[in-house]
C-alpha positions in Angstrom: -39.4 69.5 -20.2 -36.1 68.6 -18.4 -34.9 71.3 -16.1 -38.2 73.1 -15.8 -40.1 72.3 -12.6 -43.8 72.6 -12.0 -43.6 76.1 -10.6 -41.4 77.4 -13.4 -43.7 75.8 -16.0 -46.7 77.5 -14.4 -44.9 80.9 -14.4 -44.0 80.4 -18.1 -47.6 79.5 -19.0 -49.0 82.5 -17.1 -46.5 84.8 -18.7 -47.5 83.5 -22.2 -51.2 83.9 -21.5 -50.8 87.4 -20.0 -48.3 88.8 -22.4 -49.6 91.8 -24.3 -47.0 91.7 -27.0 -46.2 89.0 -29.6 -43.1 87.6 -27.9 -44.8 84.3 -26.9 -45.7 83.7 -30.6 -42.1 84.4 -31.7 -40.8 82.0 -29.1 -43.2 79.2 -30.1 -42.4 79.7 -33.8 -38.7 79.6 -33.0 -39.2 76.3 -31.1 -41.2 74.8 -34.0 -38.7 75.9 -36.6 -35.9 74.5 -34.6 -37.6 71.1 -34.2 -38.0 71.0 -38.0 -34.5 72.0 -39.0 -32.3 70.3 -36.4 -31.5 66.6 -36.4 -28.9 64.2 -35.0 -25.6 63.8 -36.9 -25.4 60.4 -38.6 -21.9 59.9 -37.4 -21.7 61.1 -33.8 -25.3 61.9 -32.8 -24.7 65.5 -31.9 -27.1 68.3 -33.1 -26.8 69.0 -36.8 -28.6 71.0 -39.5 -27.4 68.6 -42.2 -27.0 64.8 -42.1 -23.5 65.2 -40.7 -22.6 67.9 -38.1 -20.0 70.6 -38.8 -17.5 68.9 -36.6 -17.7 65.5 -38.3 -17.7 67.2 -41.7 -14.5 69.2 -41.0 -11.8 67.5 -43.1 -9.0 69.2 -41.1 -9.9 67.2 -37.9 -8.6 63.7 -37.3 -11.1 60.9 -37.4 -10.5 59.3 -34.0 
């Protein structure tokens, strides 16, 4: 994962294994849900929940 070095990854993994609450499960579910619901905008390539992102779909913006 970009931006997470080996030491940070190890700390995250240890925290997830040792956590006594269900927070790690909530985080993993949120990541999985995001992967399924977010895609690239067909026009600009930015993140979008639909085929076209909110910026490209905004008719009040100029198409430059």
